[in-house]
N, C-alpha and C positions, 0 to 999 in steps of 0.2 A: 751787256749791262746798259750801254747808252740807249739801245733800242727800247729796253724795258722802261727806262726813265722817261723816254719820249711818250711811250704809251700811257704811263700814269699821269703825265702832265698834259695829255691831250694833244701834243704836237704831232703825233703820228696819224691823227685823223680818226682815232677810234673813240675818243671822248670818254675815257675811263677815269678821268681825274675826279669826277664827282662821286665815284663809288667809294673813295677812301673815307669819306665822312661816315656813311652808315657802317662801313667795316670797322672803323674805330669804335663807334657806339656799340656795335654788336660784341666786340671783344671785351669791353668794359662790362656789358650785361652778362656775358659768359662767366667772367671772373666772379661777379657778385652772386649770380644764381647758383653756380657750382658750389660756392661756399655755403649758401643758405640751404642747398639740397641736403647737406649732412644732418639737418634737423628734421627732415621729413620722416615720419615714422615708417612709411612704406619701404623706404630705402634702408636696407640693413646689409650686414656682411661685407662682401668685397666691394659693393657699390659705395657703401658709406666711407670706406677707406680710400677709394680711388677717384671718386667723382670730383673732389676739389683739385686733385692733381691733374686730371684730364682737362678740367677747365683752364688751368694755368697753361697747359700745353697748347690747347686750341687757341686761346687768346694770344699766346706768343707766336703761333704760326701765322696769325693775321698781322700782328704789330711789327714783328721783326722785318718782314719784307718792306713794309711801309717806311720804317725807320731807315733801312739801308738805302732805299731809293732816294729818300730825301737827303741823306748824307752824300749820295753820289750826284746830286744836282737836280732832282725833281723839286717842283715848287713846294713850299711849306704847306702843311695841312692846316687850314684856318677856318673856324666856324664859331658861331655863338648861339646860345639858346637862352630862352626867357626863364627866369626863376620867380619864385613866389615871395622873395624877401626884398628889402630895400636894395637899391642898386641892382635890380634884378636881371640885367642882361649880362650873362657870363660868357667869357671868351675862352676858346681852346685853340692853341697854336703849337704845332709840332714843326720846329725848324731844325737846322743842323745841330745846334747846341742841345736841344731836347733829345734829338735822335741819338746823339753820342751817349748820353746817360741812360736813355731808354734801352739801348741794345744791351748794355751790361746788366741792367735790371732784369730783362727778360731771360737772358742766358742763365743768370744765377738763380732766378726764381724757379725755372724749370728743374734745375739740378737739385735745389733745396727741397722742392715739393716732392720729388721722387725719393730723395734721401729720407724724408720724414716718414714715408710709408714703411720703409724697412726699419727705421729707427724705433718707431712706436709699435709696429705690428698691429695686432688686434686691439691694443690698448689705446689706439688713437681716438680722441674724443671729438664729438661734433663741434663743441665750442672752439677747440684748438683749430680745426680745419676752417671754420668760419672766420676767425680772427686772422689766420694766416693769409687767406685770400683777400680779406678786407685790407690788410696792411699792404699787400702788393698793389691792390687797386688804388689805394690812397697815394702810394709812392708814384705810380704812373700819372695820376692826376696832378700831383705836385709838379712833376716834370713837364706836363703839358698845359698847365693853367696859364692863361694870358690875362688874368684878372685878379686883383688883390683879394676880393671876397672869396672867390673859388679857391685861390691858392691857400689862404689862411684856413678855410674850412677843410681842405684836403690835408693841410699840415697838421691840424688838430686831430683829425681822424687817424692819421699815421701815428701820431704821438700816443693816442689813447689805445689803439690796437696793439702797438708794440709794448706799451706798459702792461696791459693785461696778459700778453704773452710772456713778458719777463716774470710776472708774479704767478705764472701758471701753477707752479708748485708752492702755493702760498702757505702750506702747512709749516714750512721752515721759516724760522725767524730771520735768518740771513737773507732769504729771498725777499721777504717783506721789506726789510731795510734797503735792499738794493732797488726795489721798486720805488720806494720813497725818494731815494737819492736821484734816480733817473727822472721821476716825474717832476721833482723840484727843479732839476737842471734844465730839462727840456722846456718847461713852462717859463722859467726865467729868460731863456733864449727867445721864446715866442713873444714875450713882452717887448723885447728890444726890436724884433722884427715888426711887430704891430706898430710901435712908435715910428719906425722907419717908413712904413707904408702910410701912416697918418700924415707925416710931413709931405710926402709926395702927393697924397690925395688932396690935402688942403691947398697945395700950390697949383694943382691942375683941375680941381673939381671933377675928377674922374678916377675910376678904379681900374681902367683898362691900361694894361702895360704899353700898348701901342701909343697911348697918349703921354706916356712918361718918358719917351725917348729924349735923352739930353735935356730933361726938364729941370735938373738940379745943377746949379752953378758950383763946381767943385771948389772954387776959390772963396766962396762966401762962408759965413759962419754956419748957416744952415746946411751947406754942403758938407762941411767938415763934421758937423754933428751927425748928419745922415750917414756918412761913411763909417763913422765909429759905431753907430747903432747897427748897421748892416754887418760889420765885422764881428761884433760881439754876438749878435743874434744868430747868424749863420755859423760862426765859428764854434759856438756852443754845441750846435747839432753835429758839426763835423768832428768834434772831439779834439780840436786843436788845443795844445798846451797854451795857457793854463786852464782852459775850459774842459779838460779831459776827464774830470774826476768821476763822472758817471760811468765811463767805459769799464774800468776794472770791477765795478759792482754789477752792472747789468749783464755783461757777457757771460760770466760764470753762472749767474742765476738763471739765465734763459736756457731753454733746451737748445741743443746744437743746431737744428735746422733754423731756429730763430736767430741764433748768434751769427749764422752765415748771412742772413738778410740784413741784420743790423750792421755788421762790420763791413760786408761787401757792398751793400746798396744804400742803407739808410743814411749813414754818415756822409755819403757822396751827395745826398740832397742838400747838405749844408754847403758843399763846394759849388754845386750847381746854382743854388740860390744866391750865393755871393757873386758868382760870375754873371748871373742874370742881372743883378742889381747894378753892375758896372755900367750897363747900357743906359741907365737912368741919369748918368752924369754927363755934362757937356764935354768934359775932357778928363784925362787922367793926370793927376798931380804927382810930382816926384815923391812927395812925402807919403802918398798912398803906398807906393811901391816900397819905400824904405821901411815903413812900419810893417808891412806884410813880410818883407824879407827878413827882418830881424826876428819877428815873432816866429816865422817858419823855421829859420835856421836854429834858433835856440830850442824851439819845440821839438825839432827832429832829434837833436842831440840828447835833450833831457828825456824825451819819450823813450828812446832806446836804452837810456841809462836806467829808467824805471823798469823797463821790460827785462833787462838782463838779470836783475836781482830776484825775479819772481820764481817761485817753485811750482805754481799752479799753471798748467798749460794755457788755460783760457785767459787768465790774468796777463800772462806774458804776451799772448796774441792781442789782447786789448791795448796794452801800452804800445805794442808795435804799430797798431793802427794810428795812435797819436803821432808816432814818429813819421809814418808815411804821409799823414796829412800835413805835417810840418814841411816835408819835402815838396809836396804839392803847392802849399802856400808860398814857400820861398821861391819856387819857380814862377808862380803868378806875380809875386812882388817884383822879381827881377825883370819880368816882361813889362810890367807897368813902368819901371824906371827907364827901360830902353825906349818905350813908347813916348814917355814924357820928354825925352831928349831927341825925338824924331827918328830914332833907329827902328823903323817899322819892320824891316826884315828880321832883325835879331829878336824883336819883341814877339813876332809871330812864331818864330822857331822855338823860343823859350816857352811860350804858352802852349805850343804843341807838346813839348816835353811834359808840362804839368798835366795836360789832358790825357796823354798816354799813360802817365804814371797812375792817374786816378782810375783809368780803365783797367790796367793790368793789375793794380793792387786789389781791385774787387774780385778778380778771378783767383789771384794767389791766396788772398785771405779766406775766400770761400773754400779752396782746397785744403788749407791748413785747419780750418774749423771742421771740415768733414773728417779729417784724420783724427783730430782731438775728440770728435763725437764718437768715432768708433772705439777709441781707447776708453772713453767714459762709459760707453754702452756695455763693455765687457768688464772693466776694472772698477767702475764707480768713480766718485769724485775724490780721487786720491792725488797726493802730491807726486811730482816727478821723482822725488827722493824714494818713493816706494815702488817705482816701476823699474825698467831695465830689462834687457833681453827680449824685447817684443818683436824684434826683427825676425828671429827664428820662428816665432809662433804665428806672426802675421806678416809674411814677406810682402804681400801686395800692398797692404796699408802702409808699411814702412817705405816701399818704393815711391808711393804717391806723396808721402810726407817729405821724403828726400827731394822730390821734384819741386815741391812747394818751398822747401828751405833754400834750394839753389836759386829759385826764381826770386824770392824776396830778398836774397842777398845780392841781387843784380848781377848774377853770373851769366855771361853769354854762353849759349845762344837762347837762354830762357827769356820769357817776355818781360820780366822785371828789369832787365837790362836796358830796354829801349828808352823809357821815359827819362831815367837818370842820365843815360848817355846823351840824349838830346839837350837836357839842361846843362850838362857839363860842356857839351860842344859849344853852345851859345855863350857860356861863361868864358871859355878859353878864347873864343873869337873876340869877345869884348876886351879881354886882357891883352891879347895880341895887338889890338888896335892902339894901345897906349893912350887912350882917351880917358876922360873922367869916369866913363862907364866901367873902367877896370876895377874900381874900388868896390862897388856893389857886387860885381861879378866874382871878385875874389872871396867875398863873404859867402856867396852862394856855393862857390866851389869848395871852400873849406868845410862849410856846414854839411853839404851833401856827402863829401868824401868821409868825414868823421862819422856821420850817421851810418853810412854804408859799411864802414869798417867795424863799428860796434855791432851792427846787425849781423855780420858774419860770425862774430864771437857768440852773439846771443842765440842764433839758430844752430850753431855747432853744439852749443850746450843743450838746447832743446832736443835735438836728434840723438846725440850721443848718450845723454842721461836717460832718455826715454826708451830708445830702441836698441841700443848697443849694450854690451856687458852681460851681466847675469841678473836674473830677476831678484829684486830686493824684498819681495813680499809674496804672500799667497795670491794677492789680487793680480799681480803681474803674470802668475801662472795661468790665469783664466783666459788670457788674451788669445784671440784667433781672428782670422779674416772673416768679415761679416758676409751677409747674404748678397745676392746679385743686386738687389734694390739699393743697397748702400755702396756697393763697389762701383756700379755703373756711373753714378754722379761723380765719384772721386776720379775714376779713370777718364771720364769726359772732360772734367776740369783740368786734370793734369795734361791731357792731350792738347787742350787749348793753350795752356801755358807754354808748351813746347812749339806747337805749330805757329802761334803768333810770334814767337821769338824768331823762328826760322823765316817767316815772311814779314819781318819788321818793317821793311820798306813800304809794303802795302798798307800796313796799319798807320804808318806815319803820313802817307798821302791822304788817308781817310780823315786824319785829325786836322788837316789844313782848313777845311770848311768851317768847323765851329771856331777855330782859332781866329780866322779872319773876321767872322761874324762878331765876336766879342770886341775886337779892336776896331771894328767899323772900317775894315780895309777891303779893297777889291783884289781878286787874284792877280790882276795885271800890275798892281801898284808895288808889289814886292817881288824879290827874286832871291836866288840862292838856295831854293829848296831842292833842286835836282842833285846838288853835290851831297847833301845829307842823305837823300834817298840812295845814292850810289854807295856811300859809306856803309849805310845799314845793309844794303844788298851784299857788300863784301863780307860783313859780319855774318850774314845769313849763309853765304857760300862757305865760309870757314866752319860754321856750325854743321852744315851738311857734310863737309869733308870729315869733320871730327866724328860725326855719327857713323859715317861709312867706315872709317878706320876702326872704330870700336866693333862694328859688325864683322869686319874682315878678321880682326885679331881673335874675336870669339870663335869664328868658324875655324881658323887655323889652329887655335888651342884645342878645339874639339877633335879635329883630325889627328893632331899629335898624340892626344891621350886616348884615342880610339882603341879599345881592346886592352888597355892597360889598367891594372888595379891600383887605385889610389890609397895610400896609407895616411894615417893621422898620428900626430905626436903633439904632446903638450908644448906650449911656448915656454920660454925661459921665465921662471916665476920669482926671480930675485931672492931665492933662498926659502920661499914659502912653499911648503909641500902641497898645501891646499888653501888657496886664497878664498876668503869668505866674501859674500856679496857686500857686506858692510865696509869692506876695505876699499871699495870703489869710491871715486870722486862723487860727492853729492852736488846738488844744484848750487847750493850756497858756496861751497868751497871752490867750485869751478869758476864762479863769477867774482869771487872776492877781490882779485887784483884790479878788476875794472871798477867795481862798485866803490872801492876805497877812494877813487878819484873824485866821486861825487858825494862825498860825505855830508856836505852842508845841505844837500837837497834830499838825500836818502836818510831820513832820521832813524836812528837806531833805538830800539826798545827791546827789552828782554832780560833774561837772567844769565849771568855768567858766574857761577859759584867758584870761589877760590879753591885751588887744588893744593892741599898741604900734606906733607909727609911723603915717604917713599911708597906707601901702600894706602892710597886714599880710599875712603869708604865707598862702597858701591851704592848705586841708586842716584848718584848725582848726575844732572844733565844740564846742558847748556842750550839755551833757546834765545835766538836773536831775530827780531822782526824789524824790517826797514819800512817805514811808513812814507806815504807821499807827502812831501812838504806842502804842496798847494792845498791838498785836501785838509790836512790837520791845522794849518795856520790860517787859511782863508775861508774855504768853503764849508767846513764843518761848523765853525761859529756862525756863518751866514745862514746855513740851513736850519741850525738850532734856533736862531733868532726869528726866522720866518715861521717856523713851527709854533714858537711861543706866541708870536703876534696873531697868527690865524686862530689859535686856540681861544682867543678872547671873543671870537664871534660864534662860538658853539651855542650860545643862547638862541641863535636863529633856528637851530634844529632842536625844537623842544618837544616834538612828537605830537603836536595838536594838528589834526587834519584840517580843521576849520581855518586856521591861520595859513596853512599851505595853500588852500584854495584862494584865500585872500591875496597871497603873493601872486598867484597866477592871474587873478582878476586885475590887480594893479598893473602888472606887466602888459596885459592886453590893452588896458586903457591908455597906457603910455604909447604903445605901438599905434593905436588908432589916432591919437593926437599927432604923432609924428607923420602918419600917412596923410592926415588932413592938412597939415602944415606944408 
């Protein structure tokens, strides 16, 4: 690996470093052209369905090695090009932080693109393929932009492409409403990001990120304002509580391959953007970390509380994303507190945990959305209360979903364990030091532990209600394992969840480079990483031993039962000769003991008719809905107000072409005046 890094950096004498720039440009061109090719009339049939996917794989084959080499020590990829707009020199830079998020983007994009071919089959539309590739391209450019104009342009393309993919099935009213909520939320966040960039641009007279390094005084009023703007703007895209309200609307409305991209990749651009914005401050203040820590810890607990009450798989996974973003932000906040007190080693370790959790969550959530996509593909948009018994009909899908559930519950040796373990390790180290750092560390420890415990109950509910027991409806009877094109991405993602967990020490070592870059530290200035690598190595060794033990027991069992006839007998049925499917636990009844703890935030609405007499009348039913407190009390009135305010400007769209041409002429005149000035 070191020799390859030297080759790409030009240190080995081969001079290959300059090849990376055209390779990067070619990969972006491949992504865009393969998406546009779906509109070409000459290309039909199998080419129409596979060309965009092939483009994603070809571009990833170029960008993945480049990103890995930069992460392992090769020089950053850095170039600029001239544009036709004001501030026309746009910069692109791929450094270790970009590479970290770029790798998860490429891995999940390949899997989701292949899954989409099997998911849609011959019904895949050219517009969908084009928007899908456009969204991936925009995400890559967001991660690689080193200029405010290029970043905002890519950010807006990403938002619009994802919006049109969310409203792909626009015939349904709930999909159109979900699209409106998503568009309103993402553009409100974009306004805060624009204001944050405007402050930095006004202070430096430049849009280049390299000129913004340590350009903002964190202790000044403008610095405090800039931090709050960045937190709200990027937090809204990341889906952090209380800015999460678009998640449970957009994820169920979008098709499953799009939900994978949105949950696994797109919300991580919010985390990336916030981490990138930290480098624009001259230092990290303690209150920055405290604010992030409190928001993250509360968001993690409330996010999983919202998730556990859901009966729709995609809505449950959406709220689970808010919980995991909360864990990531609490880890970042704790790292900032450590850094403000001069504990650079603890800060770097804790930030590694946050980066690891962001990386692993993208793969885990992709796997779970693949599994929910298979269920949706065969059973339709039904509640978990109408499923059950799917494990017997689709054992491979159930096994992948179980691997995802184990991973997201942070059970070793799966990859979801790594990030949370590193955050808890740094927290316990701070508590053991008996310094003032013990107090924020205790908050992070309690918040992460509670969220993880509730996550275990949440995904126990999801798997047991959906895949175990008996089918509760005719829809569940339709379930079976899908085609290879849908199974392969699920299997590949599940394999990564296992293998990265078993080689967690290697993944931890990879996360050091972006962590040190964010904190502005050199590798020689901090120590103590080797002990954590060794601890993770011991966990991996225990995981290998456990896997080997399972294989040995399975082989021994097979040898013992070889040639013997196995009989079947019913289990003890508590006096019921034939239990009916409706006697099983429902999603709501399973979660009731936990959701009752959060009654003030989980608003109840519904009907509960009184039962009178020994023989009540038939036809009565009880219906209870728990609504999101933040959505009903804060964001619903806000979005309604925005919609009413904007409706006052409908007079501009009067349908007269002559005035539209006048608008264009006025805009051109203003641009000419600006250019002359």
